[in-house]
N, CA, C and O atoms as a Tinker XYZ file with bonds, in Angstrom:
   528  protein
     1  N     94.330000   84.661000  105.869000    73     2
     2  CA    93.509000   85.265000  104.856000    64     1     3
     3  C     93.872000   84.655000  103.509000    63     2     4     5
     4  O     95.033000   84.358000  103.230000    81     3
     5  N     92.860000   84.480000  102.694000    73     3     6
     6  CA    93.056000   83.915000  101.373000    64     5     7
     7  C     92.116000   84.621000  100.412000    63     6     8     9
     8  O     90.926000   84.756000  100.696000    81     7
     9  N     92.635000   85.074000   99.279000    73     7    10
    10  CA    91.792000   85.699000   98.257000    64     9    11
    11  C     91.052000   84.586000   97.531000    63    10    12    13
    12  O     91.661000   83.672000   96.974000    81    11
    13  N     89.719000   84.681000   97.547000    73    11    14
    14  CA    88.933000   83.598000   96.959000    64    13    15
    15  C     88.447000   83.941000   95.548000    63    14    16    17
    16  O     88.481000   85.094000   95.119000    81    15
    17  N     87.996000   82.901000   94.844000    73    15    18
    18  CA    87.552000   83.046000   93.457000    64    17    19
    19  C     86.311000   83.929000   93.337000    63    18    20    21
    20  O     86.113000   84.577000   92.309000    81    19
    21  N     85.481000   83.959000   94.369000    73    19    22
    22  CA    84.278000   84.796000   94.333000    64    21    23
    23  C     84.649000   86.280000   94.252000    63    22    24    25
    24  O     84.059000   87.029000   93.473000    81    23
    25  N     85.614000   86.692000   95.049000    73    23    26
    26  CA    86.046000   88.087000   94.996000    64    25    27
    27  C     86.743000   88.412000   93.675000    63    26    28    29
    28  O     86.602000   89.518000   93.153000    81    27
    29  N     87.481000   87.465000   93.145000    73    27    30
    30  CA    88.107000   87.682000   91.834000    64    29    31
    31  C     87.031000   87.841000   90.773000    63    30    32    33
    32  O     87.158000   88.704000   89.904000    81    31
    33  N     85.980000   87.039000   90.817000    73    31    34
    34  CA    84.874000   87.169000   89.861000    64    33    35
    35  C     84.200000   88.530000   89.966000    63    34    36    37
    36  O     83.855000   89.141000   88.954000    81    35
    37  N     84.015000   89.001000   91.200000    73    35    38
    38  CA    83.421000   90.332000   91.392000    64    37    39
    39  C     84.324000   91.414000   90.807000    63    38    40    41
    40  O     83.839000   92.365000   90.194000    81    39
    41  N     85.628000   91.273000   90.994000    73    39    42
    42  CA    86.552000   92.267000   90.443000    64    41    43
    43  C     86.568000   92.213000   88.912000    63    42    44    45
    44  O     86.731000   93.244000   88.259000    81    43
    45  N     86.400000   91.032000   88.344000    73    43    46
    46  CA    86.327000   90.918000   86.889000    64    45    47
    47  C     85.104000   91.648000   86.349000    63    46    48    49
    48  O     85.186000   92.334000   85.330000    81    47
    49  N     83.981000   91.503000   87.024000    73    47    50
    50  CA    82.766000   92.209000   86.602000    64    49    51
    51  C     82.946000   93.715000   86.707000    63    50    52    53
    52  O     82.501000   94.461000   85.834000    81    51
    53  N     83.591000   94.158000   87.763000    73    51    54
    54  CA    83.778000   95.581000   88.004000    64    53    55
    55  C     84.806000   96.198000   87.059000    63    54    56    57
    56  O     84.586000   97.280000   86.515000    81    55
    57  N     85.921000   95.512000   86.867000    73    55    58
    58  CA    87.061000   96.125000   86.181000    64    57    59
    59  C     87.205000   95.775000   84.709000    63    58    60    61
    60  O     87.722000   96.575000   83.930000    81    59
    61  N     86.756000   94.593000   84.321000    73    59    62
    62  CA    86.965000   94.189000   82.919000    64    61    63
    63  C     85.681000   93.665000   82.280000    63    62    64    65
    64  O     85.707000   92.766000   81.439000    81    63
    65  N     84.571000   94.241000   82.696000    73    63    66
    66  CA    83.268000   93.961000   82.094000    64    65    67
    67  C     82.931000   92.472000   82.008000    63    66    68    69
    68  O     82.311000   92.027000   81.042000    81    67
    69  N     83.337000   91.716000   83.007000    73    67    70
    70  CA    82.982000   90.308000   83.060000    64    69    71
    71  C     83.912000   89.382000   82.302000    63    70    72    73
    72  O     83.738000   88.164000   82.351000    81    71
    73  N     84.894000   89.928000   81.603000    73    71    74
    74  CA    85.905000   89.063000   80.995000    64    73    75
    75  C     86.692000   88.419000   82.127000    63    74    76    77
    76  O     86.498000   88.765000   83.293000    81    75
    77  N     87.576000   87.487000   81.795000    73    75    78
    78  CA    88.291000   86.763000   82.840000    64    77    79
    79  C     89.783000   87.067000   82.812000    63    78    80    81
    80  O     90.378000   87.245000   81.749000    81    79
    81  N     90.377000   87.122000   84.009000    73    79    82
    82  CA    91.812000   87.299000   84.116000    64    81    83
    83  C     92.520000   86.024000   83.671000    63    82    84    85
    84  O     91.988000   84.921000   83.794000    81    83
    85  N     93.720000   86.203000   83.154000    73    83    86
    86  CA    94.555000   85.091000   82.709000    64    85    87
    87  C     94.851000   84.157000   83.886000    63    86    88    89
    88  O     95.318000   84.598000   84.937000    81    87
    89  N     94.578000   82.873000   83.698000    73    87    90
    90  CA    94.741000   81.877000   84.763000    64    89    91
    91  C     96.206000   81.580000   85.087000    63    90    92    93
    92  O     96.524000   81.154000   86.197000    81    91
    93  N     97.088000   81.802000   84.128000    73    91    94
    94  CA    98.499000   81.443000   84.338000    64    93    95
    95  C     99.325000   82.550000   84.978000    63    94    96    97
    96  O    100.304000   82.275000   85.672000    81    95
    97  N     98.931000   83.814000   84.744000    73    95    98
    98  CA    99.754000   84.904000   85.268000    64    97    99
    99  C     98.994000   85.855000   86.184000    63    98   100   101
   100  O     99.460000   86.141000   87.287000    81    99
   101  N     97.850000   86.346000   85.759000    73    99   102
   102  CA    97.156000   87.374000   86.549000    64   101   103
   103  C     96.490000   86.811000   87.804000    63   102   104   105
   104  O     96.592000   87.419000   88.870000    81   103
   105  N     95.820000   85.679000   87.709000    73   103   106
   106  CA    95.161000   85.096000   88.889000    64   105   107
   107  C     96.194000   84.753000   89.968000    63   106   108   109
   108  O     95.972000   85.081000   91.134000    81   107
   109  N     97.320000   84.103000   89.622000    73   107   110
   110  CA    98.328000   83.854000   90.658000    64   109   111
   111  C     98.861000   85.138000   91.292000    63   110   112   113
   112  O     99.119000   85.165000   92.496000    81   111
   113  N     99.033000   86.214000   90.497000    73   111   114
   114  CA    99.470000   87.492000   91.066000    64   113   115
   115  C     98.422000   88.036000   92.029000    63   114   116   117
   116  O     98.762000   88.478000   93.126000    81   115
   117  N     97.167000   88.009000   91.637000    73   115   118
   118  CA    96.090000   88.545000   92.484000    64   117   119
   119  C     96.010000   87.762000   93.801000    63   118   120   121
   120  O     95.797000   88.356000   94.858000    81   119
   121  N     96.175000   86.459000   93.747000    73   119   122
   122  CA    96.070000   85.629000   94.945000    64   121   123
   123  C     97.330000   85.628000   95.812000    63   122   124   125
   124  O     97.279000   85.242000   96.980000    81   123
   125  N     98.445000   86.054000   95.253000    73   123   126
   126  CA    99.719000   86.034000   95.968000    64   125   127
   127  C     99.706000   87.085000   97.082000    63   126   128   129
   128  O     99.481000   88.266000   96.818000    81   127
   129  N     99.943000   86.665000   98.306000    73   127   130
   130  CA    99.971000   87.577000   99.445000    64   129   131
   131  C    101.381000   87.870000   99.924000    63   130   132   133
   132  O    101.566000   88.466000  100.985000    81   131
   133  N    102.371000   87.459000   99.155000    73   131   134
   134  CA   103.768000   87.745000   99.466000    64   133   135
   135  C    104.207000   88.980000   98.683000    63   134   136   137
   136  O    103.532000   89.397000   97.741000    81   135
   137  N    105.316000   89.550000   99.069000    73   135   138
   138  CA   105.893000   90.651000   98.313000    64   137   139
   139  C    106.354000   90.118000   96.971000    63   138   140   141
   140  O    107.026000   89.088000   96.901000    81   139
   141  N    105.991000   90.820000   95.901000    73   139   142
   142  CA   106.408000   90.363000   94.578000    64   141   143
   143  C    106.451000   91.540000   93.611000    63   142   144   145
   144  O    105.870000   92.594000   93.872000    81   143
   145  N    107.134000   91.352000   92.511000    73   143   146
   146  CA   107.186000   92.336000   91.431000    64   145   147
   147  C    106.318000   91.828000   90.293000    63   146   148   149
   148  O    106.285000   90.633000   90.000000    81   147
   149  N    105.622000   92.748000   89.667000    73   147   150
   150  CA   104.817000   92.411000   88.497000    64   149   151
   151  C    105.446000   93.113000   87.309000    63   150   152   153
   152  O    105.319000   94.327000   87.155000    81   151
   153  N    106.122000   92.347000   86.475000    73   151   154
   154  CA   106.822000   92.895000   85.321000    64   153   155
   155  C    106.126000   92.432000   84.049000    63   154   156   157
   156  O    105.905000   91.239000   83.845000    81   155
   157  N    105.785000   93.391000   83.199000    73   155   158
   158  CA   105.144000   93.059000   81.929000    64   157   159
   159  C    105.208000   94.274000   81.017000    63   158   160   161
   160  O    105.536000   95.377000   81.454000    81   159
   161  N    104.899000   94.066000   79.777000    73   159   162
   162  CA   104.943000   95.147000   78.783000    64   161   163
   163  C    103.779000   96.114000   78.993000    63   162   164   165
   164  O    102.764000   95.742000   79.582000    81   163
   165  N    103.918000   97.354000   78.514000    73   163   166
   166  CA   102.817000   98.325000   78.627000    64   165   167
   167  C    101.539000   97.790000   77.976000    63   166   168   169
   168  O    101.573000   97.181000   76.907000    81   167
   169  N    100.429000   98.030000   78.640000    73   167   170
   170  CA    99.140000   97.622000   78.094000    64   169   171
   171  C     98.770000   96.179000   78.342000    63   170   172   173
   172  O     97.780000   95.688000   77.800000    81   171
   173  N     99.558000   95.487000   79.162000    73   171   174
   174  CA    99.307000   94.055000   79.377000    64   173   175
   175  C     98.357000   93.772000   80.526000    63   174   176   177
   176  O     97.974000   92.622000   80.740000    81   175
   177  N     97.963000   94.821000   81.282000    73   175   178
   178  CA    97.004000   94.618000   82.357000    64   177   179
   179  C     97.578000   94.644000   83.757000    63   178   180   181
   180  O     96.933000   94.175000   84.695000    81   179
   181  N     98.788000   95.186000   83.920000    73   179   182
   182  CA    99.403000   95.247000   85.261000    64   181   183
   183  C     98.550000   96.070000   86.225000    63   182   184   185
   184  O     98.268000   95.640000   87.343000    81   183
   185  N     98.147000   97.252000   85.781000    73   183   186
   186  CA    97.363000   98.122000   86.658000    64   185   187
   187  C     96.019000   97.495000   86.977000    63   186   188   189
   188  O     95.559000   97.561000   88.117000    81   187
   189  N     95.391000   96.895000   85.996000    73   187   190
   190  CA    94.093000   96.247000   86.227000    64   189   191
   191  C     94.237000   95.095000   87.211000    63   190   192   193
   192  O     93.373000   94.902000   88.066000    81   191
   193  N     95.319000   94.328000   87.103000    73   191   194
   194  CA    95.560000   93.234000   88.050000    64   193   195
   195  C     95.782000   93.783000   89.457000    63   194   196   197
   196  O     95.301000   93.208000   90.433000    81   195
   197  N     96.510000   94.898000   89.561000    73   195   198
   198  CA    96.714000   95.522000   90.869000    64   197   199
   199  C     95.385000   96.012000   91.437000    63   198   200   201
   200  O     95.118000   95.828000   92.624000    81   199
   201  N     94.551000   96.632000   90.608000    73   199   202
   202  CA    93.236000   97.087000   91.056000    64   201   203
   203  C     92.391000   95.913000   91.553000    63   202   204   205
   204  O     91.699000   96.025000   92.565000    81   203
   205  N     92.449000   94.801000   90.843000    73   203   206
   206  CA    91.701000   93.612000   91.259000    64   205   207
   207  C     92.211000   93.097000   92.598000    63   206   208   209
   208  O     91.427000   92.704000   93.462000    81   207
   209  N     93.523000   93.103000   92.761000    73   207   210
   210  CA    94.103000   92.655000   94.029000    64   209   211
   211  C     93.656000   93.561000   95.173000    63   210   212   213
   212  O     93.296000   93.078000   96.246000    81   211
   213  N     93.678000   94.859000   94.948000    73   211   214
   214  CA    93.229000   95.809000   95.969000    64   213   215
   215  C     91.754000   95.615000   96.280000    63   214   216   217
   216  O     91.350000   95.679000   97.441000    81   215
   217  N     90.953000   95.378000   95.259000    73   215   218
   218  CA    89.525000   95.127000   95.470000    64   217   219
   219  C     89.344000   93.906000   96.366000    63   218   220   221
   220  O     88.581000   93.944000   97.332000    81   219
   221  N     90.039000   92.839000   96.048000    73   219   222
   222  CA    89.903000   91.596000   96.821000    64   221   223
   223  C     90.407000   91.777000   98.253000    63   222   224   225
   224  O     89.755000   91.330000   99.197000    81   223
   225  N     91.543000   92.418000   98.421000    73   223   226
   226  CA    92.083000   92.633000   99.766000    64   225   227
   227  C     91.185000   93.527000  100.606000    63   226   228   229
   228  O     91.065000   93.335000  101.816000    81   227
   229  N     90.556000   94.504000   99.964000    73   227   230
   230  CA    89.709000   95.446000  100.711000    64   229   231
   231  C     88.517000   94.757000  101.355000    63   230   232   233
   232  O     87.939000   95.289000  102.303000    81   231
   233  N     88.144000   93.602000  100.869000    73   231   234
   234  CA    87.021000   92.864000  101.447000    64   233   235
   235  C     87.345000   92.369000  102.853000    63   234   236   237
   236  O     86.441000   92.011000  103.608000    81   235
   237  N     88.630000   92.346000  103.208000    73   235   238
   238  CA    89.060000   91.820000  104.503000    64   237   239
   239  C     89.541000   92.901000  105.471000    63   238   240   241
   240  O     89.970000   92.582000  106.580000    81   239
   241  N     89.477000   94.169000  105.071000    73   239   242
   242  CA    89.995000   95.237000  105.926000    64   241   243
   243  C     88.927000   95.786000  106.839000    63   242   244   245
   244  O     87.746000   95.729000  106.496000    81   243
   245  N     89.297000   96.319000  107.997000    73   243   246
   246  CA    90.655000   96.234000  108.537000    64   245   247
   247  C     90.985000   94.794000  108.914000    63   246   248   249
   248  O     90.101000   94.011000  109.262000    81   247
   249  N     92.246000   94.464000  108.841000    73   247   250
   250  CA    92.692000   93.120000  109.152000    64   249   251
   251  C     92.538000   92.854000  110.645000    63   250   252   253
   252  O     92.453000   93.797000  111.432000    81   251
   253  N     92.500000   91.594000  111.044000    73   251   254
   254  CA    92.268000   91.266000  112.465000    64   253   255
   255  C     93.216000   91.956000  113.446000    63   254   256   257
   256  O     92.835000   92.234000  114.583000    81   255
   257  N     94.440000   92.230000  113.014000    73   255   258
   258  CA    95.386000   92.892000  113.914000    64   257   259
   259  C     95.278000   94.412000  113.873000    63   258   260   261
   260  O     96.076000   95.108000  114.502000    81   259
   261  N     94.287000   94.936000  113.131000    73   259   262
   262  CA    94.072000   96.375000  113.051000    64   261   263
   263  C     94.850000   97.062000  111.948000    63   262   264   265
   264  O     94.706000   98.268000  111.744000    81   263
   265  N     95.671000   96.312000  111.236000    73   263   266
   266  CA    96.470000   96.910000  110.159000    64   265   267
   267  C     95.634000   97.060000  108.890000    63   266   268   269
   268  O     94.495000   96.601000  108.814000    81   267
   269  N     96.223000   97.705000  107.917000    73   267   270
   270  CA    95.517000   97.940000  106.661000    64   269   271
   271  C     96.422000   97.716000  105.464000    63   270   272   273
   272  O     97.432000   97.017000  105.548000    81   271
   273  N     96.048000   98.314000  104.364000    73   271   274
   274  CA    96.751000   98.170000  103.092000    64   273   275
   275  C     97.555000   99.439000  102.831000    63   274   276   277
   276  O     97.044000  100.548000  102.991000    81   275
   277  N     98.807000   99.275000  102.430000    73   275   278
   278  CA    99.668000  100.392000  102.072000    64   277   279
   279  C    100.001000  100.278000  100.591000    63   278   280   281
   280  O    100.567000   99.279000  100.147000    81   279
   281  N     99.644000  101.312000   99.827000    73   279   282
   282  CA    99.992000  101.372000   98.407000    64   281   283
   283  C    100.795000  102.641000   98.196000    63   282   284   285
   284  O    100.291000  103.742000   98.416000    81   283
   285  N    102.041000  102.495000   97.771000    73   283   286
   286  CA   102.900000  103.635000   97.479000    64   285   287
   287  C    103.198000  103.657000   95.987000    63   286   288   289
   288  O    103.658000  102.667000   95.420000    81   287
   289  N    102.933000  104.786000   95.365000    73   287   290
   290  CA   103.202000  104.970000   93.939000    64   289   291
   291  C    104.180000  106.127000   93.777000    63   290   292   293
   292  O    104.370000  106.933000   94.688000    81   291
   293  N    104.784000  106.192000   92.626000    73   291   294
   294  CA   105.732000  107.270000   92.359000    64   293   295
   295  C    105.054000  108.535000   91.852000    63   294   296   297
   296  O    105.601000  109.627000   91.999000    81   295
   297  N    103.871000  108.404000   91.259000    73   295   298
   298  CA   103.223000  109.567000   90.644000    64   297   299
   299  C    101.800000  109.754000   91.153000    63   298   300   301
   300  O    101.137000  108.806000   91.573000    81   299
   301  N    101.354000  111.003000   91.103000    73   299   302
   302  CA    99.962000  111.299000   91.427000    64   301   303
   303  C     99.017000  110.702000   90.392000    63   302   304   305
   304  O     97.879000  110.363000   90.718000    81   303
   305  N     99.474000  110.569000   89.147000    73   303   306
   306  CA    98.636000  109.958000   88.112000    64   305   307
   307  C     98.262000  108.526000   88.479000    63   306   308   309
   308  O     97.124000  108.104000   88.272000    81   307
   309  N     99.208000  107.790000   89.018000    73   307   310
   310  CA    98.930000  106.409000   89.418000    64   309   311
   311  C     97.907000  106.370000   90.553000    63   310   312   313
   312  O     97.006000  105.532000   90.552000    81   311
   313  N     98.049000  107.273000   91.514000    73   311   314
   314  CA    97.097000  107.349000   92.634000    64   313   315
   315  C     95.717000  107.725000   92.113000    63   314   316   317
   316  O     94.714000  107.131000   92.507000    81   315
   317  N     95.672000  108.715000   91.224000    73   315   318
   318  CA    94.382000  109.142000   90.664000    64   317   319
   319  C     93.718000  108.022000   89.884000    63   318   320   321
   320  O     92.495000  107.891000   89.913000    81   319
   321  N     94.500000  107.219000   89.193000    73   319   322
   322  CA    93.950000  106.084000   88.457000    64   321   323
   323  C     93.297000  105.089000   89.415000    63   322   324   325
   324  O     92.199000  104.600000   89.152000    81   323
   325  N     93.968000  104.792000   90.515000    73   323   326
   326  CA    93.408000  103.880000   91.511000    64   325   327
   327  C     92.127000  104.463000   92.101000    63   326   328   329
   328  O     91.123000  103.761000   92.224000    81   327
   329  N     92.160000  105.738000   92.465000    73   327   330
   330  CA    90.968000  106.381000   93.031000    64   329   331
   331  C     89.813000  106.408000   92.040000    63   330   332   333
   332  O     88.673000  106.118000   92.404000    81   331
   333  N     90.101000  106.755000   90.788000    73   331   334
   334  CA    89.048000  106.825000   89.769000    64   333   335
   335  C     88.339000  105.487000   89.581000    63   334   336   337
   336  O     87.127000  105.437000   89.368000    81   335
   337  N     89.104000  104.415000   89.662000    73   335   338
   338  CA    88.538000  103.087000   89.419000    64   337   339
   339  C     87.840000  102.495000   90.647000    63   338   340   341
   340  O     86.832000  101.801000   90.506000    81   339
   341  N     88.359000  102.757000   91.835000    73   339   342
   342  CA    87.897000  102.003000   93.006000    64   341   343
   343  C     87.164000  102.791000   94.080000    63   342   344   345
   344  O     86.392000  102.207000   94.840000    81   343
   345  N     87.382000  104.096000   94.167000    73   343   346
   346  CA    86.866000  104.831000   95.315000    64   345   347
   347  C     85.347000  104.751000   95.457000    63   346   348   349
   348  O     84.844000  104.648000   96.576000    81   347
   349  N     84.620000  104.793000   94.370000    73   347   350
   350  CA    83.158000  104.736000   94.479000    64   349   351
   351  C     82.651000  103.353000   94.857000    63   350   352   353
   352  O     81.546000  103.221000   95.384000    81   351
   353  N     83.444000  102.323000   94.595000    73   351   354
   354  CA    83.011000  100.949000   94.871000    64   353   355
   355  C     83.460000  100.456000   96.248000    63   354   356   357
   356  O     82.753000   99.691000   96.904000    81   355
   357  N     84.640000  100.901000   96.674000    73   355   358
   358  CA    85.170000  100.474000   97.969000    64   357   359
   359  C     85.802000  101.665000   98.694000    63   358   360   361
   360  O     87.025000  101.749000   98.804000    81   359
   361  N     84.975000  102.574000   99.182000    73   359   362
   362  CA    85.512000  103.779000   99.834000    64   361   363
   363  C     86.357000  103.483000  101.068000    63   362   364   365
   364  O     87.234000  104.275000  101.412000    81   363
   365  N     86.114000  102.363000  101.740000    73   363   366
   366  CA    86.913000  102.037000  102.930000    64   365   367
   367  C     88.390000  101.827000  102.607000    63   366   368   369
   368  O     89.236000  101.921000  103.496000    81   367
   369  N     88.704000  101.545000  101.353000    73   367   370
   370  CA    90.096000  101.371000  100.949000    64   369   371
   371  C     90.882000  102.678000  101.099000    63   370   372   373
   372  O     92.105000  102.659000  101.235000    81   371
   373  N     90.183000  103.795000  101.075000    73   371   374
   374  CA    90.827000  105.101000  101.126000    64   373   375
   375  C     90.705000  105.756000  102.497000    63   374   376   377
   376  O     90.850000  106.971000  102.632000    81   375
   377  N     90.436000  104.940000  103.511000    73   375   378
   378  CA    90.303000  105.423000  104.876000    64   377   379
   379  C     91.289000  104.673000  105.772000    63   378   380   381
   380  O     91.775000  103.595000  105.429000    81   379
   381  N     91.570000  105.278000  106.932000    73   379   382
   382  CA    92.431000  104.640000  107.927000    64   381   383
   383  C     91.863000  103.276000  108.298000    63   382   384   385
   384  O     90.651000  103.158000  108.472000    81   383
   385  N     92.689000  102.248000  108.426000    73   383   386
   386  CA    94.137000  102.206000  108.527000    64   385   387
   387  C     94.857000  102.037000  107.189000    63   386   388   389
   388  O     96.067000  101.812000  107.171000    81   387
   389  N     94.149000  102.138000  106.092000    73   387   390
   390  CA    94.773000  102.019000  104.778000    64   389   391
   391  C     95.401000  103.352000  104.374000    63   390   392   393
   392  O     94.972000  104.417000  104.818000    81   391
   393  N     96.421000  103.271000  103.525000    73   391   394
   394  CA    97.032000  104.481000  102.981000    64   393   395
   395  C     97.359000  104.223000  101.522000    63   394   396   397
   396  O     98.058000  103.265000  101.189000    81   395
   397  N     96.850000  105.082000  100.658000    73   395   398
   398  CA    97.160000  105.016000   99.235000    64   397   399
   399  C     97.647000  106.397000   98.834000    63   398   400   401
   400  O     96.885000  107.364000   98.871000    81   399
   401  N     98.907000  106.491000   98.454000    73   399   402
   402  CA    99.480000  107.782000   98.094000    64   401   403
   403  C    100.856000  107.612000   97.482000    63   402   404   405
   404  O    101.312000  106.500000   97.213000    81   403
   405  N    101.501000  108.747000   97.270000    73   403   406
   406  CA   102.836000  108.721000   96.696000    64   405   407
   407  C    103.874000  108.458000   97.786000    63   406   408   409
   408  O    103.608000  108.617000   98.978000    81   407
   409  N    105.038000  108.059000   97.352000    73   407   410
   410  CA   106.152000  107.862000   98.282000    64   409   411
   411  C    106.430000  109.178000   98.999000    63   410   412   413
   412  O    106.621000  109.195000  100.215000    81   411
   413  N    106.453000  110.287000   98.246000    73   411   414
   414  CA   106.729000  111.594000   98.839000    64   413   415
   415  C    105.656000  111.986000   99.845000    63   414   416   417
   416  O    105.972000  112.513000  100.911000    81   415
   417  N    104.397000  111.737000   99.521000    73   415   418
   418  CA   103.311000  112.046000  100.444000    64   417   419
   419  C    103.414000  111.245000  101.727000    63   418   420   421
   420  O    103.147000  111.764000  102.811000    81   419
   421  N    103.798000  109.991000  101.612000    73   419   422
   422  CA   103.968000  109.131000  102.783000    64   421   423
   423  C    105.092000  109.652000  103.674000    63   422   424   425
   424  O    104.927000  109.762000  104.889000    81   423
   425  N    106.232000  109.970000  103.067000    73   423   426
   426  CA   107.367000  110.482000  103.824000    64   425   427
   427  C    106.997000  111.793000  104.513000    63   426   428   429
   428  O    107.311000  111.994000  105.685000    81   427
   429  N    106.324000  112.686000  103.775000    73   427   430
   430  CA   105.921000  113.964000  104.368000    64   429   431
   431  C    105.004000  113.760000  105.564000    63   430   432   433
   432  O    105.209000  114.355000  106.622000    81   431
   433  N    103.996000  112.919000  105.391000    73   431   434
   434  CA   102.973000  112.753000  106.428000    64   433   435
   435  C    103.480000  112.016000  107.659000    63   434   436   437
   436  O    103.210000  112.427000  108.787000    81   435
   437  N    104.210000  110.933000  107.447000    73   435   438
   438  CA   104.543000  110.067000  108.569000    64   437   439
   439  C    105.973000  110.204000  109.089000    63   438   440   441
   440  O    106.280000  109.726000  110.181000    81   439
   441  N    106.836000  110.841000  108.331000    73   439   442
   442  CA   108.217000  110.959000  108.789000    64   441   443
   443  C    108.626000  112.420000  108.973000    63   442   444   445
   444  O    109.018000  112.817000  110.070000    81   443
   445  N    108.541000  113.210000  107.926000    73   443   446
   446  CA   108.988000  114.605000  108.004000    64   445   447
   447  C    108.136000  115.395000  108.990000    63   446   448   449
   448  O    108.663000  116.200000  109.758000    81   447
   449  N    106.831000  115.174000  108.973000    73   447   450
   450  CA   105.936000  115.900000  109.869000    64   449   451
   451  C    106.275000  115.603000  111.332000    63   450   452   453
   452  O    106.316000  116.516000  112.156000    81   451
   453  N    106.513000  114.350000  111.649000    73   451   454
   454  CA   106.872000  113.965000  113.016000    64   453   455
   455  C    108.226000  114.546000  113.411000    63   454   456   457
   456  O    108.391000  115.038000  114.527000    81   455
   457  N    109.184000  114.490000  112.508000    73   455   458
   458  CA   110.511000  115.044000  112.796000    64   457   459
   459  C    110.425000  116.551000  113.032000    63   458   460   461
   460  O    111.076000  117.086000  113.929000    81   459
   461  N    109.616000  117.227000  112.220000    73   459   462
   462  CA   109.435000  118.669000  112.391000    64   461   463
   463  C    108.845000  118.980000  113.768000    63   462   464   465
   464  O    109.267000  119.925000  114.434000    81   463
   465  N    107.877000  118.183000  114.182000    73   463   466
   466  CA   107.269000  118.404000  115.494000    64   465   467
   467  C    108.282000  118.185000  116.613000    63   466   468   469
   468  O    108.360000  118.977000  117.552000    81   467
   469  N    109.052000  117.113000  116.507000    73   467   470
   470  CA   110.029000  116.816000  117.557000    64   469   471
   471  C    111.147000  117.855000  117.609000    63   470   472   473
   472  O    111.652000  118.180000  118.683000    81   471
   473  N    111.527000  118.370000  116.447000    73   471   474
   474  CA   112.643000  119.314000  116.399000    64   473   475
   475  C    112.219000  120.754000  116.679000    63   474   476   477
   476  O    112.932000  121.496000  117.355000    81   475
   477  N    111.036000  121.153000  116.149000    73   475   478
   478  CA   110.623000  122.557000  116.244000    64   477   479
   479  C    109.351000  122.780000  117.066000    63   478   480   481
   480  O    108.973000  123.926000  117.310000    81   479
   481  N    108.693000  121.716000  117.492000    73   479   482
   482  CA   107.506000  121.863000  118.314000    64   481   483
   483  C    106.229000  122.165000  117.555000    63   482   484   485
   484  O    105.206000  122.470000  118.168000    81   483
   485  N    106.268000  122.087000  116.233000    73   483   486
   486  CA   105.047000  122.281000  115.448000    64   485   487
   487  C    105.098000  121.389000  114.212000    63   486   488   489
   488  O    106.165000  120.978000  113.756000    81   487
   489  N    103.930000  121.110000  113.695000    73   487   490
   490  CA   103.847000  120.272000  112.498000    64   489   491
   491  C    104.073000  121.103000  111.247000    63   490   492   493
   492  O    103.986000  122.331000  111.281000    81   491
   493  N    104.360000  120.437000  110.157000    73   491   494
   494  CA   104.548000  121.099000  108.873000    64   493   495
   495  C    103.218000  121.731000  108.458000    63   494   496   497
   496  O    102.175000  121.078000  108.487000    81   495
   497  N    103.266000  122.993000  108.078000    73   495   498
   498  CA   102.059000  123.694000  107.653000    64   497   499
   499  C    101.824000  123.476000  106.159000    63   498   500   501
   500  O    100.688000  123.292000  105.723000    81   499
   501  N    102.910000  123.497000  105.377000    73   499   502
   502  CA   102.777000  123.340000  103.939000    64   501   503
   503  C    104.033000  122.679000  103.383000    63   502   504   505
   504  O    105.150000  123.018000  103.773000    81   503
   505  N    103.838000  121.737000  102.472000    73   503   506
   506  CA   104.947000  121.127000  101.749000    64   505   507
   507  C    104.951000  121.692000  100.344000    63   506   508   509
   508  O    103.929000  121.661000   99.658000    81   507
   509  N    106.057000  122.192000   99.921000    73   507   510
   510  CA   106.189000  122.697000   98.554000    64   509   511
   511  C    106.921000  121.639000   97.750000    63   510   512   513
   512  O    108.151000  121.583000   97.756000    81   511
   513  N    106.166000  120.806000   97.063000    73   511   514
   514  CA   106.751000  119.715000   96.309000    64   513   515
   515  C    107.343000  120.159000   94.977000    63   514   516   517
   516  O    107.999000  119.367000   94.301000    81   515
   517  N    107.116000  121.436000   94.584000    73   515   518
   518  CA   107.604000  121.922000   93.305000    64   517   519
   519  C    108.984000  122.569000   93.404000    63   518   520   521
   520  O    109.658000  122.738000   92.388000    81   519
   521  N    109.406000  122.930000   94.601000    73   519   522
   522  CA   110.690000  123.582000   94.793000    64   521   523
   523  C    111.784000  122.534000   94.932000    63   522   524   525
   524  O    111.632000  121.552000   95.658000    81   523
   525  N    112.866000  122.753000   94.241000    73   523   526
   526  CA   113.985000  121.792000   94.301000    64   525   527
   527  C    115.027000  122.294000   95.259000    63   526   528
   528  O    116.050000  121.639000   95.458000    81   527
């Protein structure tokens, strides 16, 4: 799989009103399919670049092996930002086999819930994320 310039152009129209992503930093990040960190100052376009990458990747899902995209964020605000920007344009990104949620939500759904079932014979009914 390779992220092509056509999908990047579509994401530019959708996310930045037809302006263009920086050729030296943002385009290489969007096209990079390896694990990487995106470090930059606030307001520099990190989230927009991530949204563009998700838009481009979603064009290929589900992947040939049946896998999807996993996005883990630390806050619900970050998840809501992704949903607000992309859900109406690419709803399949928010369906199985993809998962977009918080680290805590992922652990609850895929690890704690299974452990609870194996140990007690029932799934978790409610998670209280506010109790310490």
